[in-house]
VOPAGU-2260 file (C-alpha; in pm, 1 decimal, decimal comma):
REM VOPAGU-2260
SITE   aa  ch    i         X         Y         Z
SITE  MET   A    0    4891,3    -259,7     -26,4
SITE  LYS   A    1    4581,9    -144,6    -214,8
SITE  ARG   A    2    4411,1     -55,2     111,7
SITE  ARG   A    3    4707,4     152,4     226,4
SITE  ALA   A    4    4722,9     325,6    -111,1
SITE  GLY   A    5    4352,6     402,0     -84,5
SITE  GLU   A    6    4397,1     546,2     263,7
SITE  ARG   A    7    4681,7     768,1     143,6
SITE  GLU   A    8    4468,5     889,7    -146,2
SITE  LYS   A    9    4180,3     974,9      89,2
SITE  LYS   A   10    4418,0    1157,1     321,6
SITE  LEU   A   11    4556,8    1366,1      35,2
SITE  LYS   A   12    4207,8    1451,5     -91,3
SITE  LYS   A   13    4100,8    1555,3     258,1
SITE  LYS   A   14    4409,6    1770,7     300,4
SITE  LYS   A   15    4356,4    1934,7     -39,2
SITE  LEU   A   16    3989,4    2005,7      34,6
SITE  LEU   A   17    4065,7    2162,7     373,0
SITE  GLU   A   18    4338,9    2375,2     217,2
SITE  GLU   A   19    4098,8    2495,3     -52,5
SITE  LEU   A   20    3832,4    2575,8     204,8
SITE  GLY   A   21    4064,5    2771,2     433,0
SITE  LYS   A   22    3838,4    2944,4     682,9
SITE  ASN   A   23    3531,1    2886,5     466,6
SITE  ARG   A   24    3292,9    2593,0     503,2
SITE  LEU   A   25    3094,0    2386,9     257,4
SITE  PRO   A   26    2726,5    2486,6     228,6
SITE  TYR   A   27    2459,3    2245,3     342,4
SITE  MET   A   28    2082,2    2239,4     365,1
SITE  THR   A   29    1839,0    2176,3     648,4
SITE  PRO   A   30    1462,2    2105,6     632,4
SITE  VAL   A   31    1390,6    2480,9     653,7
SITE  ASP   A   32    1561,7    2543,0     316,8
SITE  ALA   A   33    1331,0    2564,5      14,9
SITE  ASP   A   34    1519,9    2308,5    -195,9
SITE  PHE   A   35    1586,2    2060,6      84,4
SITE  HIS   A   36    1311,1    1811,1       3,5
SITE  GLN   A   37    1373,8    1823,8    -370,8
SITE  LEU   A   38    1743,7    1752,7    -313,1
SITE  TRP   A   39    1653,9    1471,1     -74,7
SITE  LYS   A   40    1421,8    1314,2    -332,8
SITE  SER   A   41    1661,7    1347,9    -625,9
SITE  LYS   A   42    1995,8    1266,2    -461,0
SITE  TYR   A   43    1917,8    1075,0    -140,8
SITE  SER   A   44    1596,6     893,9    -228,5
SITE  LYS   A   45    1692,2     584,3     -30,8
SITE  LEU   A   46    1726,5     779,1     290,9
SITE  ILE   A   47    1394,8     728,5     466,6
SITE  PHE   A   48    1286,9     909,1     782,3
SITE  ARG   A   49    1009,6     802,0    1014,9
SITE  LYS   A   50     875,1    1027,3    1290,1
SITE  SER   A   51     842,7     878,0    1634,5
SITE  ASP   A   52     462,4     865,1    1626,4
SITE  THR   A   53     472,3     618,0    1335,3
SITE  VAL   A   54     637,9     357,0    1558,5
SITE  PRO   A   55     409,8     164,8    1799,4
SITE  GLU   A   56     408,4     328,0    2142,2
SITE  GLU   A   57     442,7      -8,4    2314,8
SITE  LEU   A   58     763,6     -74,0    2121,0
SITE  HIS   A   59     898,0     271,4    2209,0
SITE  GLN   A   60     840,0     209,4    2576,4
SITE  MET   A   61     996,2    -135,9    2570,6
SITE  VAL   A   62    1307,3     -23,7    2381,5
SITE  GLN   A   63    1364,5     292,4    2581,9
SITE  GLU   A   64    1328,4     103,8    2909,8
SITE  GLY   A   65    1584,8    -139,5    2770,5
SITE  PHE   A   66    1824,9     146,2    2693,8
SITE  LEU   A   67    1793,7     280,7    3045,6
SITE  THR   A   68    1836,9     -66,4    3195,8
SITE  LEU   A   69    2164,0    -117,4    3008,5
SITE  GLN   A   70    2285,3     225,4    3115,9
SITE  GLU   A   71    2187,6     169,3    3480,3
SITE  HIS   A   72    2370,5    -166,1    3482,5
SITE  ASP   A   73    2689,3      -4,4    3343,4
SITE  CYS   A   74    2678,5    -207,4    3023,0
SITE  PHE   A   75    2826,2      70,2    2806,3
SITE  PHE   A   76    3204,1      91,4    2777,2
SITE  GLN   A   77    3447,6     320,4    2600,1
SITE  ASP   A   78    3674,7     129,0    2363,5
SITE  LEU   A   79    4046,5     164,4    2309,1
SITE  VAL   A   80    4106,8     210,9    1935,2
SITE  ARG   A   81    4412,8     275,1    1721,1
SITE  ILE   A   82    4422,7     557,9    1469,7
SITE  LYS   A   83    4737,6     618,6    1265,3
SITE  GLY   A   84    4948,4     422,4    1510,0
SITE  LYS   A   85    4817,6     604,0    1818,2
SITE  ASP   A   86    4579,7     471,5    2082,6
SITE  PHE   A   87    4262,7     664,4    2168,1
SITE  VAL   A   88    3958,5     606,3    2385,1
SITE  THR   A   89    3629,0     644,3    2198,7
SITE  PRO   A   90    3426,5     949,3    2309,9
SITE  MET   A   91    3107,1     742,7    2305,0
SITE  SER   A   92    3040,6     440,3    2524,3
SITE  ARG   A   93    2912,1     140,2    2334,8
SITE  ILE   A   94    2777,9    -211,5    2350,2
SITE  LEU   A   95    2729,9    -459,1    2065,5
SITE  ILE   A   96    2422,8    -682,3    2088,9
SITE  GLY   A   97    2317,8    -934,1    1825,9
SITE  ASN   A   98    2335,2   -1286,1    1691,5
SITE  PRO   A   99    2553,4   -1519,5    1900,3
SITE  GLY   A  100    2911,4   -1531,7    1773,5
SITE  CYS   A  101    2899,6   -1215,1    1561,1
SITE  THR   A  102    3181,9    -964,3    1595,3
SITE  TYR   A  103    3241,2    -609,6    1472,9
SITE  LYS   A  104    3585,8    -469,0    1397,2
SITE  TYR   A  105    3637,5     -94,6    1433,0
SITE  LEU   A  106    3976,1      80,5    1411,6
SITE  ASN   A  107    4171,5    -234,5    1500,7
SITE  THR   A  108    3939,9    -314,0    1790,6
SITE  ARG   A  109    3707,7    -614,0    1769,9
SITE  LEU   A  110    3380,7    -607,7    1961,1
SITE  PHE   A  111    3197,1    -929,6    2049,7
SITE  THR   A  112    2820,7    -940,1    2071,7
SITE  VAL   A  113    2624,1    -976,7    2387,5
SITE  PRO   A  114    2378,3   -1228,7    2237,7
SITE  TRP   A  115    2011,9   -1143,8    2228,3
SITE  PRO   A  116    1762,6   -1426,3    2299,7
SITE  THR   A  117    1803,1   -1670,2    2010,4
SITE  GLU   A  118    1619,2   -1993,7    1943,4
SITE  GLY   A  119    1847,0   -2294,2    1981,3
SITE  TYR   A  120    2089,3   -2118,8    2217,9
SITE  ASP   A  121    2093,4   -2149,3    2596,5
SITE  ILE   A  122    2188,2   -1791,3    2681,0
SITE  LYS   A  123    2223,8   -1698,6    3046,4
SITE  TYR   A  124    2201,4   -1336,5    3161,6
SITE  CYS   A  125    2324,3   -1191,6    3489,7
SITE  SER   A  126    1980,2   -1048,0    3561,1
SITE  PRO   A  127    1624,7   -1071,7    3424,8
SITE  GLN   A  128    1640,2    -699,5    3343,1
SITE  ILE   A  129    1933,4    -752,7    3104,7
SITE  HIS   A  130    1742,7   -1037,5    2939,6
SITE  ASP   A  131    1439,9    -811,9    2890,7
SITE  ALA   A  132    1656,5    -532,8    2749,3
SITE  CYS   A  133    1814,2    -764,9    2491,3
SITE  LYS   A  134    1470,7    -906,6    2408,1
SITE  ALA   A  135    1339,9    -553,2    2349,4
SITE  LEU   A  136    1623,7    -487,0    2106,0
SITE  ILE   A  137    1551,0    -795,7    1900,8
SITE  ARG   A  138    1183,4    -689,7    1892,4
SITE  LEU   A  139    1290,4    -353,2    1753,0
SITE  ASN   A  140    1527,5    -531,7    1516,7
SITE  ASP   A  141    1238,6    -738,7    1377,9
SITE  TYR   A  142    1023,8    -426,8    1338,8
SITE  LEU   A  143    1297,3    -235,2    1154,4
SITE  HIS   A  144    1358,0    -535,1     929,3
SITE  ILE   A  145     990,3    -543,5     825,4
SITE  GLU   A  146     982,3    -166,3     769,6
SITE  ALA   A  147    1300,7    -178,3     563,9
SITE  VAL   A  148    1166,0    -452,1     336,9
SITE  LYS   A  149     843,5    -256,4     282,5
SITE  ALA   A  150    1036,6      62,0     204,6
SITE  LEU   A  151    1265,2    -105,6     -47,0
SITE  GLN   A  152     971,5    -283,3    -211,2
SITE  GLY   A  153     793,6      48,3    -251,7
SITE  GLN   A  154    1100,5     212,7    -400,5
SITE  ASN   A  155    1147,9     -70,5    -648,4
SITE  LEU   A  156     792,0     -24,2    -770,5
SITE  VAL   A  157     833,7     353,4    -802,2
SITE  GLU   A  158    1156,5     307,5    -996,4
SITE  THR   A  159     985,4      53,6   -1220,2
SITE  LYS   A  160     702,1     296,7   -1298,0
SITE  GLU   A  161     944,4     580,2   -1374,4
SITE  ILE   A  162    1142,4     360,4   -1611,8
SITE  ASN   A  163     830,2     247,4   -1794,9
SITE  ASP   A  164     688,4     599,8   -1813,6
SITE  THR   A  165    1003,1     735,1   -1978,5
SITE  THR   A  166    1027,0     427,9   -2208,9
SITE  VAL   A  167    1395,9     387,2   -2143,7
SITE  ILE   A  168    1501,1      59,0   -2303,3
SITE  ASP   A  169    1802,2     -82,2   -2126,8
SITE  ARG   A  170    1897,6    -363,3   -1895,9
SITE  GLU   A  171    1747,6    -193,5   -1591,5
SITE  GLN   A  172    1412,7    -145,4   -1767,4
SITE  ASN   A  173    1398,6    -511,9   -1863,9
SITE  PHE   A  174    1471,7    -608,0   -1504,6
SITE  ALA   A  175    1205,2    -365,8   -1381,1
SITE  THR   A  176     947,5    -496,0   -1629,3
SITE  SER   A  177     997,1    -847,0   -1494,7
SITE  PHE   A  178     907,3    -711,0   -1151,5
SITE  THR   A  179     543,6    -673,5   -1256,9
SITE  GLU   A  180     509,2   -1024,3   -1399,2
SITE  LYS   A  181     607,0   -1249,3   -1108,5
SITE  GLY   A  182     505,0   -1344,3    -755,8
SITE  SER   A  183     387,9   -1118,5    -473,7
SITE  LEU   A  184     621,3    -922,2    -248,4
SITE  SER   A  185     469,0   -1054,1      69,5
SITE  LYS   A  186     165,3   -1252,2     174,2
SITE  ASP   A  187     -27,7    -943,2     280,1
SITE  GLN   A  188      70,0    -719,1     -11,1
SITE  SER   A  189     -93,7    -880,7    -312,6
SITE  SER   A  190     -92,3    -551,6    -504,1
SITE  CYS   A  191     287,0    -542,1    -519,0
SITE  CYS   A  192     483,9    -785,0    -731,5
SITE  VAL   A  193     854,8    -873,6    -750,9
SITE  PRO   A  194    1052,0   -1181,3    -854,9
SITE  ALA   A  195    1110,6   -1433,4    -578,4
SITE  ASP   A  196    1488,2   -1398,2    -612,8
SITE  ASP   A  197    1470,5   -1022,4    -566,2
SITE  TYR   A  198    1243,8   -1058,3    -262,2
SITE  ILE   A  199    1498,1   -1296,3    -109,0
SITE  SER   A  200    1766,2   -1037,6    -186,0
SITE  LEU   A  201    1563,5    -765,4     -11,1
SITE  LYS   A  202    1517,1    -982,6     295,1
SITE  ASP   A  203    1886,3   -1064,4     303,8
SITE  ARG   A  204    1988,0    -698,6     268,1
SITE  THR   A  205    1768,3    -606,2     564,4
SITE  SER   A  206    1831,2    -904,4     792,9
SITE  TYR   A  207    2032,3    -721,7    1056,5
SITE  ASN   A  208    2255,1    -951,4    1261,0
SITE  VAL   A  209    2388,4    -697,8    1512,5
SITE  THR   A  210    2290,8    -371,4    1675,0
SITE  LEU   A  211    2550,8    -120,0    1792,1
SITE  LEU   A  212    2432,4     101,3    2076,6
SITE  ASN   A  213    2614,2     426,7    2141,1
SITE  TYR   A  214    2566,3     627,0    2460,6
SITE  MET   A  215    2683,7     979,8    2527,7
SITE  ASP   A  216    2606,9    1260,3    2767,9
SITE  PRO   A  217    2698,7    1572,1    2565,0
SITE  LEU   A  218    2760,5    1778,8    2877,1
SITE  GLN   A  219    3026,8    1533,6    2991,2
SITE  MET   A  220    3215,7    1550,1    2661,2
SITE  LEU   A  221    3456,2    1841,0    2693,3
SITE  TYR   A  222    3708,2    1730,5    2431,6
SITE  LEU   A  223    3502,2    1681,1    2115,2
SITE  LYS   A  224    3650,9    1773,2    1778,2
SITE  GLN   A  225    3503,2    2038,2    1553,2
SITE  GLU   A  226    3335,8    1915,9    1235,4
SITE  PRO   A  227    3585,0    2036,2     970,5
SITE  TYR   A  228    3385,3    2061,5     645,6
SITE  PHE   A  229    3047,1    2218,7     717,5
SITE  GLY   A  230    3102,8    2410,0    1039,2
SITE  MET   A  231    2846,5    2199,4    1225,2
SITE  GLY   A  232    3019,1    2235,4    1560,9
SITE  ASP   A  233    3121,4    1958,0    1799,0
SITE  MET   A  234    3119,4    1599,9    1675,7
SITE  ALA   A  235    3158,7    1270,9    1858,6
SITE  VAL   A  236    3226,5    1057,8    1549,5
SITE  SER   A  237    3382,5    1188,5    1229,8
SITE  TRP   A  238    3249,2    1115,1     881,7
SITE  HIS   A  239    3363,9     767,7     780,4
SITE  HIS   A  240    3293,2     468,9     557,8
SITE  ASP   A  241    3224,4     141,9     739,0
SITE  GLU   A  242    3390,8    -143,0     549,3
SITE  ASN   A  243    3235,2    -407,6     777,4
SITE  LEU   A  244    2891,7    -380,6     619,0
SITE  VAL   A  245    2759,7    -614,5     353,3
SITE  GLU   A  246    2752,6    -434,3      17,2
SITE  ARG   A  247    2415,0    -270,0     -56,7
SITE  SER   A  248    2280,9    -374,2     282,3
SITE  THR   A  249    2044,8    -146,9     470,2
SITE  VAL   A  250    2132,6      48,5     784,7
SITE  ALA   A  251    1853,0     118,6    1032,8
SITE  VAL   A  252    1887,8     385,3    1301,2
SITE  TYR   A  253    1681,4     448,8    1614,4
SITE  SER   A  254    1770,7     769,9    1795,8
SITE  TYR   A  255    1653,4     851,2    2148,1
SITE  SER   A  256    1714,8    1154,4    2367,2
SITE  CYS   A  257    1567,7    1187,1    2714,0
SITE  GLU   A  258    1551,8    1456,3    2977,6
SITE  VAL   A  259    1813,4    1295,7    3202,0
SITE  LEU   A  260    2085,0    1385,2    2950,6
SITE  LEU   A  261    2089,8    1040,6    2797,2
SITE  LEU   A  262    2156,8    1010,4    2425,5
SITE  VAL   A  263    2146,5     667,0    2274,1
SITE  LEU   A  264    2194,1     598,8    1905,4
SITE  LYS   A  265    2103,2     247,2    1802,6
SITE  ILE   A  266    2227,7     127,3    1466,4
SITE  ASN   A  267    2110,3    -200,3    1315,2
SITE  VAL   A  268    2339,7    -332,3    1046,4
SITE  ARG   A  269    2421,0    -649,4     857,9
SITE  LEU   A  270    2789,8    -723,6     886,4
SITE  LYS   A  271    3003,1    -927,8     650,0
SITE  SER   A  272    3088,1   -1266,9     798,5
SITE  SER   A  273    2994,2   -1290,9    1131,2
SITE  TYR   A  274    2610,1     659,8    1055,0
SITE  LEU   A  275    2305,6     937,7    1043,0
SITE  ASN   A  276    2140,2    1059,4    1347,6
SITE  PHE   A  277    1787,3    1194,3    1326,3
SITE  PRO   A  278    1682,9    1397,9    1632,7
SITE  GLY   A  279    1316,6    1371,1    1720,1
SITE  HIS   A  280    1094,3    1504,6    1995,4
SITE  LYS   A  281    1091,2    1161,4    2148,8
SITE  ALA   A  282    1257,7     918,1    1918,7
SITE  SER   A  283    1301,1     855,0    1552,7
SITE  ALA   A  284    1389,2     580,4    1311,8
SITE  GLY   A  285    1564,2     602,0     978,6
SITE  LEU   A  286    1655,7     363,7     698,2
SITE  ALA   A  287    1922,4     399,2     436,9
SITE  SER   A  288    2042,9     159,3     174,2
């Protein structure tokens, strides 16, 4: 009942906002705007962007070959989903790869993982190429996990310094002060210190158990909706909140566009029991918590 009431409330707010906007659109900033980076730092500080050249070239090559292998073997499928009692086919083709046994529910449709190579499991693949593609994705998964932990560690230390500099005395300051008095963040980062419990929390928040790959050829999509709030043009997926994610967990995104009209958006997430797209010249990775 509460969920339905919440959905009705969201629907009414959306309707009211669109009525107020009329033919107008909400303003938004891009990197060319003067205040963009200040707004990013002050309001979206946990959104982290990495250019493609910061990711090892060998990893790029392995992952992108894996993407193409999955596409060439017809591993991407459009899903039948239900929205407001009506059935629709998703505009993007997808595949869920991750820990054996994990599932992902989206608009009354449950996806089951194609398992990536996992110790202790005898996983058989229909071809060596599919095995290599899944192995490449878990390699990228491990890399994004490490990068996410480092990023969150760094932000915790910055927040601690800001709290101490402004001498704000509250519960958060006391928690931050304890950061500087206990064990190291990682074996190779002796200059950074956090409590062991918080380090475990960081690792848990960034231990992605599935990756959702989306594939779309924009030129083949002739029936995309228009983005209603900002006038951004065609959109494949509308703005939404994903209730499957573990609270405060990190989302990692790897975006890849290639000259053969292939667009793949890889999202690493940590689901409960079992979006952001950064265009780059070659590829890009982003983290958000």
